[in-house]
C-alpha positions as CSV (number, residue, x, y, z in Angstrom):
1,X,-93.2,-133.6,-54.9
2,X,-92.2,-133.8,-51.3
3,X,-92.7,-136.9,-49.3
4,X,-93.4,-136.5,-45.5
5,X,-91.8,-139.7,-44.0
6,X,-93.7,-139.3,-40.7
7,X,-97.2,-139.1,-42.2
8,X,-96.3,-141.0,-45.4
9,X,-98.1,-138.3,-47.4
10,X,-97.0,-136.9,-50.8
11,X,-97.2,-133.2,-51.4
12,X,-97.3,-131.6,-54.8
13,X,-95.1,-128.5,-54.2
14,X,-96.3,-126.7,-57.3
15,X,-99.9,-126.9,-56.1
16,X,-98.9,-126.2,-52.4
17,X,-97.1,-123.0,-53.2
18,X,-99.3,-121.8,-56.1
19,X,-96.9,-122.4,-58.9
20,X,-98.3,-123.7,-62.2
21,X,-97.6,-127.4,-63.0
22,X,-94.2,-127.4,-64.4
23,X,-94.1,-128.4,-68.1
24,X,-90.5,-127.9,-69.0
25,X,-88.3,-130.5,-70.6
26,X,-87.0,-131.3,-67.1
27,X,-88.5,-130.4,-63.8
28,X,-87.6,-128.4,-60.7
29,X,-85.4,-130.4,-58.3
30,X,-84.6,-129.9,-54.7
31,X,-81.0,-128.7,-54.8
32,X,-80.5,-128.2,-51.1
33,X,-82.3,-128.1,-47.8
34,X,-81.6,-125.4,-45.3
35,X,-80.7,-126.7,-41.8
36,X,-84.1,-125.6,-40.3
37,X,-85.6,-128.6,-42.3
38,X,-88.3,-126.5,-43.9
39,X,-86.7,-124.1,-46.4
40,X,-85.6,-125.5,-49.8
41,X,-83.7,-124.3,-52.8
42,X,-85.5,-125.5,-55.9
43,X,-83.6,-125.5,-59.2
44,X,-84.1,-126.3,-62.9
45,X,-80.6,-125.5,-64.4
46,X,-81.7,-126.1,-68.0
47,X,-84.5,-123.6,-67.9
48,X,-82.7,-121.3,-65.4
49,X,-85.4,-121.4,-62.8
50,X,-84.4,-120.9,-59.1
51,X,-86.9,-120.7,-56.2
52,X,-86.3,-120.3,-52.5
53,X,-89.3,-122.0,-50.8
54,X,-90.6,-122.2,-47.2
55,X,-92.4,-125.6,-47.2
56,X,-94.4,-124.9,-44.1
57,X,-95.8,-121.5,-45.1
58,X,-95.9,-122.0,-48.8
59,X,-94.1,-118.7,-49.3
60,X,-91.6,-118.7,-52.1
61,X,-89.3,-116.3,-53.9
62,X,-88.2,-116.7,-57.5
63,X,-84.5,-115.8,-57.7
64,X,-82.9,-113.7,-60.4
65,X,-79.3,-114.6,-60.6
66,X,-78.3,-111.8,-62.9
67,X,-76.4,-113.9,-65.5
68,X,-76.3,-112.7,-69.1
69,X,-76.6,-116.0,-70.9
70,X,-75.8,-114.5,-74.2
71,X,-72.2,-114.3,-73.1
72,X,-72.1,-116.9,-70.3
73,X,-73.3,-120.4,-70.0
74,X,-76.2,-121.1,-67.6
75,X,-75.6,-121.4,-63.9
76,X,-74.3,-124.8,-62.8
77,X,-72.9,-126.4,-59.7
78,X,-75.3,-124.6,-57.3
79,X,-74.2,-125.1,-53.7
80,X,-76.0,-123.8,-50.6
81,X,-73.6,-122.8,-47.8
82,X,-74.1,-124.8,-44.5
83,X,-75.4,-121.7,-42.7
84,X,-78.1,-121.1,-45.4
85,X,-77.1,-117.4,-45.9
86,X,-76.7,-117.9,-49.6
87,X,-75.3,-120.1,-52.4
88,X,-72.7,-120.2,-55.0
89,X,-73.0,-121.1,-58.6
90,X,-70.6,-121.3,-61.5
91,X,-70.8,-119.9,-65.0
92,X,-68.5,-120.2,-68.0
93,X,-67.9,-117.0,-70.0
94,X,-67.9,-118.3,-73.6
95,X,-66.3,-115.2,-75.1
96,X,-63.1,-115.3,-73.0
97,X,-63.2,-118.9,-71.8
98,X,-63.2,-118.2,-68.0
99,X,-65.0,-120.1,-65.2
100,X,-66.6,-117.7,-62.8
101,X,-67.7,-118.3,-59.2
102,X,-70.8,-116.3,-58.2
103,X,-72.5,-115.7,-54.9
104,X,-76.2,-115.2,-54.3
105,X,-77.2,-113.6,-50.9
106,X,-80.5,-115.0,-49.8
107,X,-81.1,-112.3,-47.2
108,X,-80.8,-109.4,-49.7
109,X,-81.6,-111.4,-52.9
110,X,-78.6,-110.1,-54.6
111,X,-76.1,-111.9,-56.9
112,X,-72.4,-111.0,-57.2
113,X,-69.3,-112.3,-58.9
114,X,-66.8,-113.6,-56.3
115,X,-63.9,-114.6,-58.4
116,X,-62.7,-116.2,-61.6
117,X,-61.5,-119.7,-60.9
118,X,-58.0,-120.8,-62.1
119,X,-59.4,-123.2,-64.7
120,X,-58.1,-123.4,-68.3
121,X,-60.0,-125.5,-70.7
122,X,-61.6,-127.6,-68.0
123,X,-65.0,-128.3,-66.5
124,X,-65.7,-127.5,-62.8
125,X,-67.8,-130.1,-61.0
126,X,-68.6,-131.2,-57.5
127,X,-68.4,-127.8,-55.7
128,X,-68.8,-128.5,-51.9
129,X,-68.5,-126.2,-48.9
130,X,-66.6,-127.0,-45.7
131,X,-68.9,-127.3,-42.6
132,X,-67.7,-123.8,-41.6
133,X,-68.3,-122.3,-45.0
134,X,-64.9,-120.6,-45.1
135,X,-63.5,-123.1,-47.7
136,X,-64.8,-125.2,-50.5
137,X,-63.5,-127.9,-52.8
138,X,-64.2,-128.5,-56.4
139,X,-63.0,-130.8,-59.2
140,X,-61.6,-129.6,-62.5
141,X,-61.9,-132.2,-65.3
142,X,-59.9,-131.9,-68.5
143,X,-59.7,-134.1,-71.6
144,X,-62.1,-136.1,-73.6
145,X,-63.7,-139.5,-73.5
146,X,-61.6,-140.6,-76.5
147,X,-58.2,-139.3,-75.2
148,X,-58.8,-139.8,-71.5
149,X,-59.5,-137.5,-68.6
150,X,-57.4,-135.9,-65.9
151,X,-58.9,-134.3,-62.8
152,X,-57.7,-132.1,-60.0
153,X,-59.3,-131.7,-56.7
154,X,-58.8,-128.1,-55.5
155,X,-59.3,-126.3,-52.3
156,X,-60.4,-122.6,-52.3
157,X,-60.1,-120.3,-49.3
158,X,-63.2,-118.1,-49.5
159,X,-61.6,-115.3,-47.5
160,X,-58.9,-114.5,-50.1
161,X,-59.9,-116.8,-53.0
162,X,-56.5,-118.5,-53.0
163,X,-56.5,-122.0,-54.3
164,X,-54.3,-125.1,-54.0
165,X,-54.4,-128.5,-55.7
166,X,-55.1,-131.2,-53.2
167,X,-54.9,-134.1,-55.7
168,X,-54.2,-134.5,-59.3
169,X,-55.0,-137.7,-61.1
170,X,-57.8,-139.6,-62.8
171,X,-60.3,-139.5,-59.9
172,X,-62.5,-142.3,-61.4
173,X,-65.3,-140.2,-63.0
């Protein structure tokens, strides 16, 4: 559903764009708004459903991210770049225990692998782009609830994929 705050009307997006009513365990969520205030990235990570929607025209494009989930975990940490040209997502290769950063180009509807992040036995969370889209930050969490967690806040330069640790501590998660 999408609430128009000016008219105070509620819009069923599934009906508006001609999608069937969603009956999965969880539902599609608005992951990000494009800065034109009409295009949305809708996501259901659990069922691996990704949709690029124009809320004014009702046009939508189902997105195929090209991830082989027999070897990799499902896409997580989806982040739309501020200029709206695409988004990143993260997968974990279960066979070789690597964390991969992927790019999806919304103009060409093509996915690609950007880099393997320097994460050993940790979980990547909170991936956020800088306003200029040339850098991003993310948190790597290690440990268990029983033994305690440690986290690192890392900065990645998206031109050369170099990373550096900005902060290493228990960040209060």
